[in-house]
C-alpha positions as CSV (number, residue, x, y, z in Angstrom):
1,M,1.0,4.4,-6.1
2,P,0.6,8.0,-5.1
3,K,-2.4,9.9,-6.6
4,T,-1.9,12.8,-9.0
5,V,-3.5,16.1,-8.0
6,S,-5.2,18.3,-10.5
7,C,-5.8,21.9,-9.5
8,G,-8.7,23.9,-10.9
9,V,-11.5,26.4,-10.6
10,L,-15.2,26.1,-10.2
11,L,-16.9,29.3,-11.5
12,F,-20.6,30.0,-10.8
13,N,-22.8,32.9,-11.8
14,E,-25.9,34.6,-10.5
15,D,-28.0,32.5,-12.8
16,L,-27.1,29.3,-10.8
17,E,-24.9,28.0,-13.6
18,V,-21.4,26.5,-13.6
19,F,-18.8,27.4,-16.2
20,L,-17.7,24.2,-18.1
21,A,-15.3,23.5,-21.0
22,H,-15.7,20.7,-23.5
23,A,-12.7,18.4,-23.7
24,T,-11.7,18.1,-27.4
25,G,-12.4,14.7,-28.9
26,T,-14.6,13.5,-26.1
27,R,-18.2,13.7,-25.1
28,H,-17.4,15.1,-21.7
29,W,-17.4,18.7,-20.3
30,D,-15.2,19.5,-17.4
31,V,-14.1,22.3,-15.1
32,L,-10.8,24.2,-15.9
33,K,-8.1,22.1,-14.2
34,G,-4.7,20.5,-14.7
35,L,-1.4,19.3,-13.1
36,A,1.0,21.6,-11.4
37,D,4.4,22.5,-12.9
38,P,7.3,21.8,-10.6
39,G,7.3,24.2,-7.6
40,E,3.9,25.7,-8.6
41,S,1.4,26.3,-5.8
42,P,-2.2,24.9,-6.2
43,L,-3.6,28.4,-6.6
44,A,-1.0,29.4,-9.2
45,T,-1.8,26.1,-11.0
46,A,-5.6,26.7,-11.0
47,L,-5.1,30.3,-12.3
48,R,-2.7,29.1,-15.0
49,E,-5.1,26.4,-16.1
50,A,-8.0,28.9,-16.4
51,R,-5.7,31.1,-18.5
52,E,-4.4,28.3,-20.7
53,E,-7.7,26.3,-21.2
54,A,-10.1,29.3,-21.6
55,G,-8.1,32.5,-21.8
56,L,-9.6,33.7,-18.5
57,D,-7.6,35.9,-16.2
58,L,-8.9,35.2,-12.7
59,S,-6.0,36.7,-10.8
60,G,-8.2,39.6,-9.4
61,I,-11.0,37.3,-8.2
62,D,-11.5,36.2,-4.6
63,L,-11.3,32.4,-4.9
64,E,-12.3,30.2,-2.0
65,D,-9.9,27.3,-1.4
66,L,-12.1,24.1,-1.3
67,G,-9.1,22.0,-0.5
68,V,-8.0,18.6,-1.8
69,L,-11.0,16.4,-2.8
70,E,-11.3,12.7,-3.7
71,Y,-11.9,12.5,-7.5
72,R,-10.9,9.1,-8.9
73,P,-9.0,6.2,-7.5
74,T,-5.8,7.6,-9.0
75,K,-6.5,11.3,-8.9
76,L,-7.4,14.1,-6.4
77,L,-8.7,17.6,-7.1
78,H,-7.5,20.7,-5.4
79,L,-10.3,23.1,-6.3
80,F,-10.9,26.8,-5.8
81,A,-14.3,28.4,-6.3
82,A,-15.9,31.8,-7.0
83,C,-19.1,33.4,-8.0
84,V,-18.7,35.9,-10.9
85,A,-21.2,38.0,-12.9
86,R,-22.4,36.0,-15.9
87,A,-21.5,39.0,-18.2
88,S,-17.9,39.0,-17.0
89,V,-17.2,35.6,-18.6
90,E,-18.4,35.3,-22.2
91,P,-18.0,31.7,-23.4
92,R,-17.8,32.6,-27.1
93,A,-14.8,34.8,-26.3
94,C,-12.9,32.0,-24.6
95,V,-9.9,30.5,-26.4
96,C,-7.8,27.5,-25.3
97,S,-4.0,28.0,-25.7
98,S,-2.9,24.6,-24.6
99,F,-2.7,21.8,-27.2
100,F,-2.2,18.1,-27.6
101,V,-1.3,16.0,-30.7
102,D,-4.3,14.0,-31.9
103,E,-3.1,10.4,-32.2
104,R,-5.3,9.6,-35.2
105,S,-4.6,12.7,-37.3
106,G,-1.2,13.8,-36.0
107,H,-2.5,17.4,-35.8
108,R,-2.3,19.7,-32.9
109,R,-5.7,20.3,-31.3
110,P,-6.7,22.5,-28.4
111,E,-7.4,20.7,-25.1
112,M,-10.8,22.4,-24.8
113,D,-12.9,23.4,-27.9
114,R,-16.1,24.8,-26.5
115,F,-17.2,26.7,-23.4
116,A,-20.6,27.3,-21.7
117,W,-22.4,28.5,-18.7
118,T,-24.3,25.4,-17.8
119,P,-27.3,24.8,-15.5
120,L,-26.6,22.5,-12.6
121,T,-29.3,20.2,-13.8
122,A,-27.2,19.5,-16.9
123,V,-24.1,18.4,-15.0
124,A,-25.0,14.6,-15.0
125,R,-25.6,14.6,-18.7
126,L,-22.5,16.6,-19.7
127,C,-19.9,15.6,-17.1
128,G,-18.5,12.4,-15.8
129,P,-19.9,10.8,-12.6
130,N,-16.9,11.8,-10.5
131,L,-17.3,15.6,-11.2
132,R,-21.0,15.3,-10.5
133,R,-20.2,13.7,-7.1
134,V,-17.7,16.3,-6.3
135,L,-20.2,19.1,-7.0
136,E,-22.9,17.3,-5.0
137,E,-20.6,16.9,-2.0
138,Q,-19.5,20.6,-2.2
139,F,-23.1,21.8,-2.2
140,A,-24.0,19.5,0.6
141,A,-21.1,21.0,2.6
142,G,-22.5,24.5,2.2
143,L,-20.6,25.8,-0.9
144,A,-23.5,28.0,-2.0
145,D,-23.6,29.8,1.3
146,R,-19.9,30.3,1.5
147,L,-19.9,31.9,-2.0
148,S,-23.1,33.8,-1.5
149,L,-24.6,32.2,-4.6
150,Q,-28.1,33.5,-4.9
151,T,-30.7,35.0,-7.2
152,P,-33.6,37.2,-6.2
153,G,-35.5,35.2,-3.6
154,K,-33.7,31.9,-4.2
155,Q,-30.6,30.6,-2.5
156,L,-28.6,28.1,-4.6
157,T,-28.5,25.8,-1.5
158,A,-32.2,25.2,-2.0
159,R,-31.4,23.9,-5.5
160,A,-28.4,21.8,-4.5
161,N,-30.3,18.6,-4.7
162,T,-31.0,19.3,-8.4
163,V,-27.3,18.8,-9.4
164,G,-27.5,16.4,-12.2
165,S,-31.3,16.0,-12.2
166,D,-32.8,16.7,-15.6
């Protein structure tokens, strides 16, 4: 059986945080991602998902294509990444415009219901093990250097081994 491919965006800021969205009705937080519409490119899908799931317009941001990554046995991720100023993305202003019907209540609910800039050390507690692994692999492959993620005197690469360590 062929694997599905979700396309999404990893956003980081100068405070060494990753932008996450809480999946409604679950305990998990996730990156902004989803399946492509017919004929839609991976980049267009990632940009649309950011717009639908959080109300973010990332069309003017230089996104690095991280390629297609192993995620789960039945799913791949095609991710794009960028470093943005923390002040340019205000989690409290984010709004999800994509909905699903809750099986228990029958009501429409947003796919994502909360948003946050999250320290890398909280990833293991908030996200599933597959997302944690993807982040660890990307940092091991030099993602921080490619995105120039740094704070005064500290490169994010020096902190890469802290992904998921509380």
